N, C-alpha and C positions, 0 to 999 in steps of 0.2 A: 504494500500500500504506500503510495507516494505521500509525502508530507506537504501539506499546504503551507506556503510561505506566509509570514505575518502580513497583516494589512495595517497600514498606518492610517489612523483616523484623526482628522482635524476636528477635535472635540469642540472647538469654539465657533465653528462656522454655522451658517444657517440662521433662520429667523428665530429659533428657540435656543439652539446651542447645545450645551453639555447634556441636558436631560434627554432630548430626543436622539441625539447622536449615539449616546450610550445605550438607550433603550433599543435602538435599531441594531447596534452591534451585538447586544445580548440576545436579541431575537435570532439573529443570524447564527450566533454561537450555539443556541439550543437546537437549531435545525441542522447544523453542520459542525459537530463537536470537535473536528480537527482544526478548526480555525483558531489562529492566535492573533493578538493585536498589539499594536504600539499606539497608545493613546497620547495625543499631543495637546497640551493646553495647561490651564491653571491646575496644578496638582491638588490643591485643597478641594476645589470644586469637583474634580474628577473622582477623588477618593470618596467624597461624600455621596456622589451619585452611584459609585460602585457598591456601596453598602446595600443597595436594593438589587444588585445583580452579582451574587457570589460566583456564579458560573463564569461570568465574564471576567471577574476579578482574578480568578485562578488562571486565566489564559492571557493576561495582559501585563505589559510593562508601561510605565508612564515616562514621558519626557516633559518636564515642566517648562513653561514659558508664560510670561504675562502678556506677550505681544499678540495682538489680534489685528487682522486685516478687516476693515469695515466695508460695508456695502457701498459706501461713497468713495472709497479710495480709488484713484486712478491707477492703472497698471504701473506707471512710473513710480508712484508713491508706494505701492505694494512691494515693488522690487527692492526699494530701500529698506523695507522691513523684513526681507526674506530670511535673514540670519536669525531673527529673534521672534518671528511670528509663528503661530501654530500651523498655519498653512505652509509657510516656507520650510519649517522643520519636518513636516510630514513628507513633503516632496523630497527633501534632502535625504530622508531615510531610505527612499527608493533608490536615489542616486548612489548612496553608500552600500546598498545591498542589505541593509538592516530590515527592510520590508520589501515584499514582492510587488506591492501596489499601494496606492494611496486613495482615500476617499475624502472629499470635502464638500460641504454644502455652502461654501462661502462665495465671495465675489467671483463671477465667471471670468471676467477680463483679467483680474489679478492672478487667478489660478492658471490661466493659459500662459500669461507672461512668465510667471515663476517656473512653470513646468518646462516651457521652451528653453529658458535660460539654463536651468539646472540639468535637464536631461538631454537637451539638443535633439535635433531632428535626425531621423534615420538617413543613411546614404540613399540618394535618389529621391528624397522627398523635399520639396521646396517649402511647403507649409503644412503644419499639422491641421487636422480637421476635427471638428466636434461632431460626434456621431451618437445616435441613440436608436433604440428599438421602438417602433410604433405599432399599435394594434391594427389589425386588418380583418376583413371578412374571410380571409383564407385560413389555411391550416396553421399558420405561424405568423409571427410579427414580421415587420419590414425594417431594414436598416436604412436610415436617412442621414446624409451628410453632404455638405457641411451645414451646421445649424447656427452659424453666427460668428465663427472664428475668423473667417476671411470674407469680407464683403465684396471684394473684386477678385475674380479668378480668371486666369487664362486657360487655354486648352490643356496645357501641361498639368495644371492644378487639378482640373476636372478628371483627367485620365488617372492621375495618381489617386484621387479620391475613390474612383471606381475600383481600382485594384485593391486599395485598403478596405473598402466597404465589402467587397466580395470575400476577402480573407476573414473579416469580422463575421459575416453571415455564415461561413463554413464553420467557424469556431462556436459562435453563440447558438446557432440554430441547426448545426450538424447537416448542412446542405452540401452535397458534392459539387454541384455546378449552379451557384446562385444566378438567378435571372437579374440582370443589371439594366437600368434605364436612366436616361438623362431627363430631368424635368425641363419641359419646354412649353411653348404656347401653342403647339400643334404637333401632330405625329408625322406630318409630311417631311421629307428630307430637306426641303428648301426652307423650312421654318426655323426661326430662332436666330441668335447672334452668330457672328463668325466663330467665336470661341466654342460655342456649343456644337456647331456643325463640324468644326475641325476635330473636336474631341470624339464625336461620333464616328468619323472616318477612321480614326486611329484605334478606337475600341472594336470596330468591326473587323479590323485586321489582326486583332489579338486572339485568334481562335485557339492558340496554343495554351492559353491560360485556363484554369479550372473555374470558368464562369461563362455565362451565355449573355452576350449583349443583345438586347431585344429592341433597341432604338429609343424613341422618345415616349414620354408619358406626360399627360396633362394633369393639372391640379385636381380635377374632379375624380381622378382614378387613384389617388394616393392610397386610399384605404381599401381598395377592392381586393387586394391580395393577388394581383396578377403579376407582380414582380417582387423580387426579394431585396433589392438594393436600389435606392433612388438617389441620384447624384445631382447636386446643384451648388451654386455659389452660396456663401453664407448669408447674403442679403435676402435672396429668394427663399432659402431654407428656413431662416428664422421667421419670416412672415408666414410661410406655410405651416410651421410648427405652432406658432401662436394662434393662427386661424383654426387649426384642428383642435387645439386645447379649448379655445373659446367656444367652438361649436359643440364640443362635448359637454361643457358646462351649460350651454344654452338648452340643449336637448334634455339634460337632467332637470334643469329648473322648470322647463315646460311640462315635463311629466309630473313633477311634484305639484305644480299648480293645478294640472288637470285632475290628478287623483284626490285633491283636497277641496275641489270646487263644490261638491255636493255629497249628500249621503250616498246616492247611487254610485258616484265616482269612487267613494271610499270602499264600498262593497266590491266594486270592480277591481280596485287595487288589491284587496285581499285574495281575490280569485286569481289574478294575474301576477301575484307576488313572486313566484319562482322565476318567471320571465324577466320581470323588472330587476330582480336581484342579479341575474346573469348579465343584464345590460349594465347595471351599475358597476359590476366587477370588471367588465370589459373596458368601460370608460374611465375607471379609477386610475389617475396618473401615477399613484403609488405602486401600481402593479407593473409599471414600465419605467420606474425611476432609475436614473443612472446613465449619464452621457460620458462617453470615453473620448479622450484626446488621442486619435489615431495618428501615427507617424512619428511618435517620440520613442526614444530609447528607454522605455519604461511605461508602466501602466498607471494612469491617473484618471479617476472618475469624478465627475461633477454630479453631486446629488442636488435635486431641486431644493432651494432654500426653504420652501414651505412643506417639504415632505414630512410625513409622520414616521413613527417607528417602523411601520411596515415598509414604507418607501425606502428608508435608510437601509433596512435589512436586505431589500432587493438589490440596492446598489452594491452593498458589501458582497453579496453572493455573486453578482456579475463580475465584480473586480477579482474575486478569488478564482472564478472560472477562467477568466482571461489570463490570469497568471499561471494557473495550472496547465492550461493548454498552450501556453507560450505564444500568445498572439503576436508579440514583437518578432519572433522568429518567423512565423508564418507570413507576415507582411513583408519582411525582408526577403524571403525566398521568392514570393510572388513578384516583387519589384525586380529582382534579379532575372527571373524568367521572362518578364515583360521586356526588359532591355535587351536580353539576348535574342528574343524572338524578333524585336524591331530591327536589330542589326543584320539579320539574315536576309 
């Protein structure tokens, strides 16, 4: 049985901080008892929270620091705090090899900047991409990238994102040949920007890679489950992500209003409760929490700042899985194969 590397937890990040981050880590530990942790933050507050989680306490070491990156800190400000902040020290633990991966619910821009400086990008990668799993109507989730790390992307960036996203899909969803598509304003070959069309030409020529490029996909098909990896620049991707999240909340709120509008509606809710519970589960963002920075020499996951303990546990599980399956090595190998195939 392989030993799961330790996961460094930025205990001070997120909207709530220590309590939720440690509750999530404890939940992950109960479900996966081989997990070990490096908890980074205010030692006194961490120890107080660990009193409620003896199982987590037995599997954890603490790195004390008073430094915290706030949600208002710009990346440049956060970088100056890297040596003394809980976020910076968690990433540094990955760099030193003291942890296999890091999870933080803190400032996304700061986390990206610190991770990029500390871990550096892989050979063959110009820019890391923020990637997450999104629910679909298909048999499994869909990988989307980039979700906001890079607002402007050229064809090289999009091709690299596609290769990394396919490796992620094979790792997280156990797919042999993930179906990859570029987000576009139409499915015809002449549609889209020069960068998107050029990326498509290069991906069609990459038949030697363990993925299937299926062309373009429009925004109304993102959740249909017809593809496994959706590639786009960070500007479009972040808008698409926020729109999907807002739509999910809109549907949930509409159902709540509809089922409480009258006595008959309340009776109808009781009858249809199994179906509505399934819908609520599918739309709950905590069941898909955890965005990974692909393209770095190490595993760093961003948990949503408002995630509850279940959401944090999901991010921790995903981090451990990517470390165990060595996503960094898989991406490196795929990039090497892509370059060799392109040179032939």
